[in-house]
N, C-alpha and C positions, 0 to 999 in steps of 0.2 A: 289884412295881411296877416299870416301867420308869424309871429314872432317869439315862437317857443326856443328857448336855449339849446344850445348845443350840449350831446349828451352828458359828459362831465359836471356842468353846472347843473343839469337837471336833477343827478341823483343826489346834490348836497340837498336838495329838500325831500328824498322822501324817508330820512331819517326819522324829520319831526313830523310829517305826515304819520309818519307809523307810532309813534308816540301819540300823539292828539287822540288818533282812532283807539289806542289799544286802550288808553285810559278810558275814554267815552264809550267803549263797548264795556269795559270792568263795571263802572258807574251803572252803565243798563242792566248788567245780568247780575249786580249786586241785588236791584232792587224789586227787578219782577219774580222772582219764585217768592219775596215777602208780600207784595203790595195785598193780594186778596186777604190773607189772614189779617194783614195790618187794618184794612178798610174793617174786619167785620170786626176788629175791636171797637170799632167806634160806630157800630150798632149796622152797620150794610150788611144787607142781606146778600146769600151766595150770587143771587141774580145783579143785583147793584154791583159789588166785587167785581165779578165777571167783565163788566161794561166798562172800567176802568181801563182795557187793554182797546175795545174799537173807540173808545171815546177817544183816546192819545192818536188813534193810527187815523181817525175823521179828521182831527184837526191838521195833521200831518199832510192830508192828502190835498186841502186846501192851502198850506203855506210851502209847499215843497217848490212847485212853480213861481212862487213870488218870492221865496227868498235866493231862487235862482238868478231870476232876473235881477235882483238887488245886488248879485255879487258880482254880475255882469258890470254892473253900471258905479259901482262904488270899488270895486274890488273883495275878491276872495277872502283874505284877510279880516276886514273888517266885519262881513256877515259871519266868519266861522267864530267871532270874538260876539256876536252878539248872540249868536244861535246858544253857544256855549253859556254866555251869560243867564240867558233863559233857561236852561238846563237847572243850572243850579240854583235859581231864584224856586225854582216849580220843586227842587230836590228839596229846599230849605222849605216850604210851604208845607210838604208832604211830612217831614222828618218834626217839626215844631206844631203837627195838627194838635187842634185841640176838640174839632168837631171832623164831620165828614167832608162837610162843603171846602174845609182847606185843602183836602184828599184831592177832590175833583178840580179845583182850581189849579192844585202844583201841575196835575196830570194836563189842563187843558193849556197853561203857560208852557209846558214842557213841549207838548204837540205843536203849538204855533209856532215856536221859534226850534224847530227840529230840524235844522238844516245842516249839520254838523255832516254827515256823509257825502251828500250830494255835494255840498261844498268842497271838501277836502280832496274829492274825487275831481272837480275841477278846476283845481289847483294843482293835483298831481298833471293831470291833462295841458292844462297849460305849458308847463315847465320839463314838459317828457315829449321827447321826439315820439311819432305817431308809431312807429316799427317797435318801440320800446314801452308802450302802455299798457299794452296787457300785461304782463311782467309788475308795473309799478300797481295797476288795480289790483294786483293778485297778493301784494305786502297787504291789503287793506281786510281781504280775506284770510289772511295769516291772524292777523292783530283780531278779526271775530273769533279763529277759533281758539287763540289763547284765552281771549276774555271767558267766551262761553266754557273753559276747563275751568279757569281761576274763580270766577264771580260767583258762582253759586257754593264754591267749597267756602271761600270768604263768608258768604250769608251765614251759611251753616256756623260757621265759628263766632261770629259776632252777635248774633242774634242772641247766643246764652246769656248776652251781657245787657238786655234789652231789645224791643223791635225795634225801636228809631235809632239805634248805634249804628246798624247799616247803612240806614238812610243818611246820617250826617254823615257816614264814610262815603258816600256815593256823591253826596254835595261835596266833600273835600275832594276826591276825584275830580268833580269837573271844574273847582277851583285852581287845582290843579293843571288841569289841561288849559285853562285859559291863560295860565303863565307861560307853560308851552309855547302856545301860540304867538303870545306877546314877544318873547323873549329869542326864539331857536326860528320862527318862521319868517324868511324873508319877508317884505313889503311887497305888494303888489298895485297896480293902480286899474283902474277905469278901463274897457275896450270902448274902441267906435265903435258907435250903435250902428247896426243896417238899419236902411229907412223902413226895411218891413219884410214879411214873409212872402216878397214879391209883387207888393202894389205902394202905391206912391201914396204918401199923407196929405192930408190938405193943409194949404199954408198955414203957420202959427201953432198947428197941432205936433205936440208931442206924446211920444209912445209911456202909456202910463202902468204900472205895476201891475194893475189889475185888468189887465186886458184878456181877459177870458176866451174872446174868440179868436186872439192871437195865438194862444196858446195850444188852441184845439187846431190851426192850422198847421201844429208842427205834425199832428197825424195824420195830415193829407198830402204829405208829403210823400214822393213813391218809393225812398229808399228807406227814412226814416219811421214813416207811418209803421211800413212792414216790421221793422225791426221792435219799437215800442208796443207793435201786437203780439211779436214773439215773447218779447219780456214779459209783457202779463199773464200772459198763461205760462209761460217755465216760474214766475212768481206763485201763481195758483197750485201750481201742482206742492212745490217747494213749502206755502203757506199750507197747504193741506199736512204733509208731513209734519210738520212742527207743531201746529194745530192739536192735532190728534193721534201722536204716535204712541205718546205714552199710555191714554184709555185703550188705544188698538193694543197693544201688548199687552197690557193685564189681562186683557180677554181672551187673546191668541193662544200665549206663550207659555210656559211652564220651565220650571227648575226643579231637579228634585221631587218631582210632583206638586211643588207650590205654584201658583201663580206667581208672575213675573211682580218683583216690587220696586219701589223706586232707587234700590239700590243695583238692580240687573238694568232696568232701562238708563239709570244712571250711567252706566257704565256702557251702555248702546250708544248714547249721547258723547261720551268722551272718545269712542272707538272712530265716530263718524270725524271728531271734531278733527284728532290727531291724523286722518287720512288726508283730510281737508289741509292742514299743516303742510304733510309732506308733498301734495300734489303743488300746491300754490308756491311752495316755499322751494321746491328744487325743477320740477318736471315742467308746469306750463311753460316756460321759455322755448325749451325746447320741443314742446309740443304746437307751439305758433310756428316756431321756422320750419319747421316739418311740416303741416298742415295748414297754415294759414287760418284766420281768426272764424271765417264762414264754414269751414269743413271742420274746423275745431267745436264749432258750436252745434252741428247737426249729428256728430259723434257724442256729444253729450249730451244731448237730447233721448239719443237713443240709448245711452249707458244708463241716464236717471230712470226715464220711463219702464227700462226692462228692470231696473231693480225696485221701482214702486209693483208693477204688475206681480215680480215673485213672490214681493213680501206679502201680495195680499194672499196668496195660495200656499205659501209653505207653512208646516207647523212645528220640525225640527228646529233645532238651534242652529246646527252647522248650516243650512241654507238660508236660513234669516242672517248670519254674519252677512254672507256674499249678496244678500238683496238691498243688508244695508252698505255695504263696501260698492256695490256697483250707484247707489242712487248718489252716495257722496262723493263719490268719485267723478260723477258725471256734474252734480251740482259746483263743482270747486272750479272746471274750468268755462259754466257758463257765464256767471255773474261779469266777471273780470273781460272776458272774450265779448260780450255783447255791448255793454258799458266804451271800449275801446273801440267798436264800429259806430256808436251813438258820437263820440267826439271825434270821430274822424269825418261825420258826415253831416254835421252845422258847422257854421262860420267861427271864430275864436269868442266872437261877443256875442252869441248865441250858446254856447256850450253849459252857462251855469242853469238855465233853463230846461233845454234839453234834459239833463240830469234828473234836476228838479221833478221835471214830471216822472221821470224814472223810479224817483222817490213816493212819486203820490202813488202810480201805478203800484207800487210795491204793497205802499197803504191799503189800497182799494181791493188787491188782493188778498189781502189778510184779512180785511172784513167779512168779505165774501166767501174764503175757503172755509173761516172757524165755524159759522153755523151747519154750513155743509157737511164740514166733517165730524160734527157733534153729532148729528142727527144719523148720519151713516152709522155712526158706532152705537150709538143708543138703541138703536134696532137691529142691532146684530148683524148688520150688512158688511162685516168684515170683510170679505174680498172685493164688495164692490167698492170700499175705499180706498185700497189699492188699486184699484183698475180706472178710476174716477182723477187720481194722481197721474195716472199714467196717460189718460186720454188728454191729458191738460197740455205732457209734454209733446203726444201725437197733435192736438190742435197750433202747437208753435211752432212743429216741423208745416205742418202747412200756410201758418203764415210766412215761412221765407219765401214762398211762390211768390208772395205781395212784395217780400221787401228785399234782406240780406241775400236769400238763395242765388240770387241776378247776381252775380260776381261782377259782369261787365256792368252791370247799371251802380253799382256799388263804386267800382272805380271810378267811374266816371264822376258820380256824385261828392266821392272823396276828392278828386282831383278839384271840380270846382270851388269846394268849399277852401280849399288852402290855397287857390288863387283870389278869393274874396277878402 
């Protein structure tokens, strides 16, 4: 049975979730710019320092559905506190490191408990009516935009007092996030477990947290499987941009006769983040009411793909701004819309698992896209870099024929999920 509270009650929980995600993202964006240099100070080679990102993503890939499943069983807030505690301890390990192995352990611990985003999204879905979920999930996008604007600037300021100072600050933010969760977020309970994804269990057997076959079964569901595949290719395109844009822009663009520096690239990232805040903060609710999530997703993929394709071709700065704007606007509507559909086509008791799988897919896309992006840029295939990202958006559109593009199938599955 769907037990989501009415809209006025739901809105009460939006602000705490927004603050919790914003604080978490600030901690993350403070750490990421500094981490490779910090590892090199302990004797890591550039190759080993670069591995700290995929090590985290690989751990998150494994842990995502497990933490989501656990949140279905014992409640969202408890798992959110567990995840935040893991992040806090991981940051403390890194900040107080006396050798390289402590940095690696900190990243592994943080990755294995990295359920903050998916569990926060599940909590929002539980407490928000289906028609308002895209707007609710857009708040998380706004938190990310603000975090990516402020976090790197905080690193630049705090690192003047020592490389460990920003890391201790990030740990303090994680502790603050735990306090916010404990004091501001209403407690929630476990949800009744469905027997299985369509199959009876032998007598006396209970579903375990490491039921990988059951997790794989989510991809075989007619609508959900298509949406998850669509989300993966969208994340591949986005990961190509995140992992390679700085190197791409440095090689392709110039300002007053000089190649782009971190200053110009940082301004472009800020421009992208600002557009994301504007779209997710004010426009997305109107777009959902006008088009609905399925059509909005198709439009977002076309816009994002056009931005990446244009980015691969242009050289003047003016068209580059247009390309970045198209890609940013498309990205801003996609994640909240896709997340909304996933929450609507699974029962309440499986929502955490499904969102955990989305987080795992995002991690897998990050691990896969980074080497492809690096190889293309290193070999000066700059146009191909943009076209590869655009092609991933095209593949996501193809996946819609299997999943969410079939509006009747989507509606039928959503209605069936609401009745369970």
